[in-house]
N, C-alpha and C positions, 0 to 999 in steps of 0.2 A: 936699599929697600929691605924690609924684613921678610923672613921666610913666609910668615902668614899673609902679609900684604901681597906677595907674589901669587900665593894660592888663591886668595880672594879675587885678585885681578883676573886669573885664568878663568874663573867662573863668570865674572862680569862680562868679559870679552869673549866668552864661549870658546876658548882655545881648545876645548875638547873637540870641537868641530873644525877649527881653523888653527893651523900651526903657528907658533910664535915666530917672530922675525925681528930683525934689527931695522930700525928706521934711520939709516945713515945716508943713503943715497936715494935715488928715485925708486920707490917701491910701488908695485901695482898688485893689488889683491884681486884674484879672480875666484869667486866663491861659488860653490854648487848652488843650484836653485833651492829656495826654501821649500821644505816638504809641505805638501798640501795640508791645510788645516783639517783635522779630523774632529768632528763634533763629538760630544759626549754621547749623544743618542745613537749615532750611526757607527761608532767605533766597534770593531769586532776584535775582541781580545783572544779569541780562540777557545775560550771557556764557554759553558752554556750561557745563553742569552739571559740577561737580567732585566727585570722590569724596573721602572723608575722607583717603585716603592722598595725594591730590594737593594738598590744602590746605597752605598754608604755616603752619608752627607758631610762627613768631617774626618780629618786625619790628624792624629797627634804624632809629632816626631820628637824623639830624644835627640840630643846633640852628640855627645861623645859615643863613638861606635856606630853612629847613623849618619849624621851630617858631616862629621869628621871622623878620622880614624881614632881608635880607642886611645884615650890619654894614658891608660895604664901602661902602655908600651913605653912611653917616655919616663914614667916613674920607675919602671923596672930597669930601664937602661941606666938611669942615674944611680940607682942602688948598686947595680953591678959595677959601675965605674968606681965605686967606693970600696969594692971588695966584699959587699954584703951578699948574703944568699939571695937567690932569685926570688922576686916577689916579696921580699921581707918588708919593704916600706909600705907596700899595698896591704899586706897582712896586718900591719899595725893599724891601718885605717879601718880594717874590718873588725879587729878585736875590740870587744867592749861595746859593740853596737847595741842599742841606738843612742847611747849616752857618752860615746867617746868624743874626742876633740873634733874629728872630721865630721861626724854627724851633727854636732852642735854648730859647727861652722856652716854647714849646708842648710840648717834651719834658721840661720841668721842670729843665733845666740852668741856666737863669737865672730869677730872680724878676722881677717887673714892674719893681722899682727898678733891678735890674742891666740889664734889657733896655733901659730908657729911655736909659741912658748909651751903650750900644753902638749903639742904633738912631739916636740923634742923630748919632753919628759917621758911620754909614752914610749917613744923609740928606745930611749935609754933603759927604761924599766923592762921592756920586752926583751931587749938584747941581754940584759943581765940575767933574766930567767933562762935564756937559751944559751948562755955562755958565748955570746957573740960580741966581738969588739967593734964599737962604732967609732970610725975615724974622727979625729977632732975637726976635720974640714967639712964634716956633714953640716949642711945648711938647708933648712926647710924652704927657704926662698927659692932654691934652685929646683925644687920640685915643680913649682909653677912655671919656671923657665922651660923645664923639660916637657911639660904639657903643651907648651906653645909650639912644639915641633910637630904637632898633629897635622895631618893632611886633609884638606877639604875633599869630600866625595862629590864631584860635580853633578853626577846623575841625580843625587838626592835633592840638591838645590834646584835643579831643572824640574824635578818632579813637583816641588813646592809651587813653582810658577805655573806649571801645567794644571795642577789641581785648582789653584785660585782662578785661573783663566776660565775653567769649566764650571765654576760655581761651587766647588767643594771648599768648605771652611777648613782652615788650617790653624794649628796651634803647636807651639814648641814648649815642651815641658822639660825643664832641666834642673838638676840639683846643682845649684850655683852658690856663690859666696859673695860677701861684701868685702871688697878689696880696699884696704886703707893703707897699703904699703906702696906709695907712689914711686919709690925709687927702685922698684923691682922691674924686671923686664916684662912683667905681665900687665896688660891693660885690658879693660872690659869692653873693647870695641867690637868684638864679634857679635854681641847682641845688637849693637847699633846696625851692623850689617844685616842681620837677620830680620829686622823690622821691615825691610823692603821685600822680603820673601814670604813672610807668614802673616796671618791676620792677627794672631795673639801670641804673646810669650808669657809663660808662667815660670817664675823663678822660685825655687824652694826657699831661698833666704828672704824673700819678700812676703811669702804667705805663711812662713813658720811651719811648713809641712814639706817633707821630702819623700821622693819615691823610695820604697814601693807603697807608701800609704795610699789607700783608695781615695782619701779625701782630695788629694791633689788632682786626680783624674776627674772627680766631680767638679772641681773648680774649672778645669779646662772645658768640660762639656757645657757648663753653665755659660762660660764666656762665648762659646760658639753657638749657643742656643740649640743644642741637640741632645738627644738621649744617648746613653752609653751604647745601646744596641745599634745606633746609627753611625758609630765611630770606629775608626781603625787606629791602632797604636803600634808604632815601630820602635823597638829597642833591641839592644844586643845582649841584654842581661835577663836571663830567665826569671829571676826572682822579682824583677820589676814588672814583667809581663803577667805573672800569675794572678795578682789581685785585679788587674785590669780585665783579664779574661773572665774572672769570676763575676765581674760586674756586667758582663754581656758585651764588652768591647772585643772586636775582632783583633787579635794580636798577631804580629809578624815579627819573628826573631830574625834579626839582621846578622847573618854570618857572611854570606856572599851578597854584596849590594845588588848585583844584577838579578839574582834570584829573588831577593826581597822586592825589588821594583816590579818584577813580573807578577808577583802575587798581589802587590798593591794595585797594579793595573787591572788585574782580574776582578778584585773586589770593589773597585770604584768605577770600573768601565771607562776610565780616562786613560788616554794614551800618554803615559808619563814619560815616554822616551821621545816625545815630539820636541823638536827644536823650538826654543822659546826666545823671545826678545829679552834684552836686559831689563831689569827692574826699572820702572819709570817713576819719577817724582809726581805725586798727585797734588793738585792745588790745595786740597784740604789737609794734606799731611806734611807740609813744609812751612817753616816760619816766614811770615811776610812782614817786612819792615819798611820804614819810610824815612827819608831825610828831606830837608828843605835847603836848597842852595842859597848862597848869599843874594842872588838876584831873584829869589822868591819861587823858583821852580821846585816842584816836588818830584822826588825820584822814589818809585816803588822798587823793591828788590827782594829776592829770596836769598837767604844766607845759610848754608849748610856745611858742616864739617869743620875740621881743625887742621892747621898746617899752613904752608905757603899759600898766599891768596891767588886765586885764578878768577878773573872777571870775564864772564861770557856776554858778548854783545850780539843781539839778534838783528835780523834784517826785515825786509818787507815781503809779504804782509804777515808779520809774526808777533811774538811777544816772548816774555821769559820762558813760557811753556815749551817753546821750540827746542829747548835744551833739556827736556825732561829725562831723556835717556842718558845724558852725560852727568847730570847732577849726582845721582847716587853713586855712579861708578867712580867719579873723581873724589867724592867725599870718602868713600870706602878705601880709596887708594892713598889717603893721607893728605888731602888738600882741602883748603877752605874755598868753597865754591860760592861765588857771589854772582847773581844773575839778575840784572836790572831790567825793568821795562824801559826801553830807550825813550827819549823825549818824544811825545806824540802818541805813545802807545799805552794801552791798559790803564793801570792806576797811577801812572806818572803824568805830570803836567802836559797839556796839549794846547799850547798857544796857537792862535790862528795866523799870526804874522809869519810870512815866508822866511824872513831874515833870521828868525829864531832857530832855524834848523841848519845853519852853516856849520861846517865841520869844527871850526875852532870853538863854537859854543857847545857842541855835542861832546867834544873832548873835555871841555870845562866841566860838564856834568860828571864825567868819570873821575876827574881830579877831585871834585867836591865830594864824591862818594868815598874816595880813599881818605881824604882829609877827615871827614866826619867819623869814619871807622878807625882812624888812627893807624892807617896802613901806609908805610913809606913808599913801597912799590909793589907791583903785582904783575902777573902774567895776564895778558889780554888775548882772548880768543874771540874772533869775530866771523860771522857768516853774512854774505850778501852786503847790505849797507853797513852792517856791524863790522865787516871786514875792513871797509874804508876807514871807519873810526879807529880801529886798532892800529892800522898802519900809520894813520895820522898822529896817533898818540906817540908812536915811536919817533916821529919827526919833531913834534912840538914839545913833548914831555919825556925825553929819553931818561931823565933821572927818576921818573915814576914808573917806568916800563921795564920790568924784569925780563920779560920775553914776550914774543908775539906769535900768534898762530892765525893764519888766514885760511878759512874754510871756503873754498870755491873762489873767493875774492882775492886776486893777486895785488901786489903793490905795483901801481902804475907810475912810472917816472913822469915828472911834469915837463912840459915844453912851454917855456915862457913866450915863445913866438907863435903859439897856436892856441887860440881860444877854443876849448873843447865844445862849448855850447854852439858856437857859430859853425864849427865843423859838423856837428851832429845834425843841425838843422839843414845843412846843405846836402848831406849824404848820411842819413841815419842808419841804414842797413838794419842789423839785428837790434839796434837801439831805438827803433822807430817807436816802440811803446813809451819810451821816455819823452819823445816829442809830444805824444798824445797826453802825457801827464802834465805838460807845462802850463796849460790854461786852467787856472783855479776854477773848481766847481764842476768841470766836465766829468773827469774820471770819478770824482766823489759821488756824483749822482748815479753813475752806472753801478759802482760797487755797493753803495748803500741801499739800492733798490731791493736787493735780496741778498743779505750778507751770507746766509747759509750757502746759496748757489755760488757766490763769489769765492768763498773759501774752498769749496770743493773743486771749482775750476782752477783756481790759482795754485793749489797745492797738489795737483794731480801728478803722479809719476808718469814716466814714459809709457809703461804698460797700461796705465789707465787711459791715456790719450789714444792708444791703439784700440782699446776696447770701445771707446766712444766713437771712433771712426768706423768700426765694424757695425755700429748701430746707426749709422747714417750721418755722423758729423763729417763735414767736408774736409778733405785734405788741405792742410795749410791753415786751418782755423786757429791752431795753437801757436802759429808763428808769431814771434815778437816783431818781425820785419814788416808786417802788413796791417798793423793795428789802426793807423790813421785811415788807410784805404777802406778797411772794413767798417769803420765808424765806431769802434770800441774794442776794448780788450777782450770782452766776453762774447762779442757778436759771433754767432755760429755755434756756440756751445749748447748742449742740451738744456732745456728748461729745468729738468730735474736730474742733474748729473749724479752718478753713483758716488758713494763715499770712497775717497782715494784708498788705494791698497796699503799705504803706509800710515793711515789714520783709522780712527774709529769714529762713530757718530758722537761719542762722548767728547773726543778731542775737538771735532768740528764745533760742537755746541759751546765748548769753552772759548774758542776763538771768536765765535759769533758774539758771545757775551762781552768779550773784551772790546771788540770793535763797535758794538752798539753803545759803549760808554763814551768813546772818543770820536767816532766817525773816522773817515779816511783823510780829512784835511791835513792833520799833522803829519801822518806817515807820507803822504804824497808831497808835502812841502820839502822833504829831503831831496826829491828829484829837482826841485825848483831852485837849488843852490849850486848848480854845477859851475856856473861862472864865478860865483862868490868863493867857492872852494878852490877853484883854480887860482884866484888872486891871492888867497892865503898861501898856497904852495909856491907861487911865484916869488914870494919874499925870501924863500930858502931853496932855490932851484937845485943847488948842488949838494944838499944835505942827504946823507945816507941813513938808513935804518941800521944801527949798530947792535941792537939787542939780538940775542939768539932768536932765530925765527924758524917757523914751520909753515910750509905751503902745502895744503892738501887740495889737489885738483880732482875734478870729477869728470870721467870720460864722456858722459852724456849730458853735461851742462852746455847747452848750445848758445848761451849768452856769455857766461863767464867760462869760456872754454879753457882747457889746459894750455892751449897755444898762447892764450893771452898773458900767460905768466912768463913768457920767454925772455922778457926784458929785465927780469928781477935780479938776476945773480950779481951784476956789478953794483947794484944799489943796495942789496941786502947781503953783505959778505958772509955772515954767519947763518947760512940758510940750509935747512933740511927739507927734503921734498918727499911727498908720498902721493899716490894716486889711487882712487877708488872707482870701480866700475858702477857708477850710479848717475842719477840726474842731479838737479839743483838742490834737492832737499836732503842733503847728505846726512844730517844729524838723525833723521828718522828713517832714511832709506838704508843706511849702513851703520846703525848705531854701535854694534859690537866692534866692527872693524875700526870705526873712528875712535871709539874709546881706547882701543889697544894702541893706536897710533899716538893719541894724545898722552896717555899715561907713560908709554915708553919714552917719548920725547921729553915730557916734563921731568921724569925721574933723572934723565940724563942731564937736563939743564940744572936741576937742583942738586944733583949728586946726593940723593937723599940717603940718610941713614936713620931709618925710623925704628923705634923700639919694637921688638916683637910683640904681637898681640897674643893673648891667651883666650881661648874659649873654654871655660870650665865646664866641665862636663860631667 
């Protein structure tokens, strides 16, 4: 893994707050409680109170020296390694402004390849004037590699997320270049990363204007729809700040990031130190694609990133959006993230026939997806029913399965002498809700009556259920063992339940929109194939899952309990384990921690050696 990928991952997984660890044996993360959310209106920064009119509405961030450490440090280090005077290479970049090679490259008038030729000539000419000997091994390409060693400043990226959360517009303004040297160690992926943190990005090479020209700040303000007087600008170079200040922008010179963040907090009245969730994929900000399988079923999927393919399979009642916190994180870590709506959900086909949802057919959908995309094999990550799919993929299609991760859902060995449906009907226990789901039309009617209420009740975390009980909901209402006795899954829940703590109303609205397209018949049909799935497995009762595998259990999942994974080890010989202290909705209850576990494990599986990324700055 590259130096820059590791730094980016530390921000995505918030290791500023949670220490790194190895996922080799059983790992349990116990995290401190999330800090109480402080609204923009009631946050007290310690400075004189500001009225709404006095608050700054937008913030512009530089990259080098603000979001990451100054790239000049790497340039200086490379020059010194050649025996050149300190800052010599940087001084050549300054000499002859604004029409030297470096400035022309930043305005987009030269590509990197063209710049390297002109800059080499400028270095040689300046060295000749100063009687300096330039070693023959001097290579302008290595300057870009040196800049890739910059370190991310986690607090600044956290501040970007905090500002956006509180309605403050954000824009990144960077003096950047057009990289046409594909065989260098420098790749332009940092800007891809930043799209998840900021509302807008302005690159000098795309607009033909570089800092410190005032015009580039006008462009940023226009993009954000604000006046300069409503804007804050952070940069580490005084000459860049001066014209912005003259325009009426409040400027902050970044020397000590913590000091700069405190000033930013004071002028925006936003708690920029508040812990934030990882960036989430938004439905309108990701590419949506479709394939049609040979048997005529349509599969909708989201496809983001480059690298080894990782396919995420969701469960009930979910859709692709359940993985919203994992999509950016894994894409930024160097993986191609493919997230389908499983059969019966969202924009994928939703046939009414029960038999269309047997595991062999659902696995066939995943194989069809790989075939259409020209992918020989992939890592499959599954939660809930999606976990059953990925373990079955490991049995039926080991040649297409690079690795497997089960989130909450363990691998259950098959017993050919014991029909699981018959056993469940006799003694359902905590699986009583599955008995309730067996008769077509019953659960559908209950869930479709008020989809907003259904989603709020079904996706509530443990803390939400406790809060509902304190408001009069009877104890035991949320138990999955008493559903048939109560006469319904949602019987006893409030008529107007609160938005779950791990969701927003916007999230709930998206799920409602998706289930109103398909209804619940298809999703519930997954539960009506328990016997059919058993018969498929009985054909290969002794087969093991040989792919490298990860099992992430959740301490407070009372259906798919950690204990239920106790039989896995003999059947999954290459197994890594981890545990999180959360309930069933692991992807949204503990997104940072799950991202860290997945990325660490995936990197180990793939033994990745990714080229360093450079963020030009």
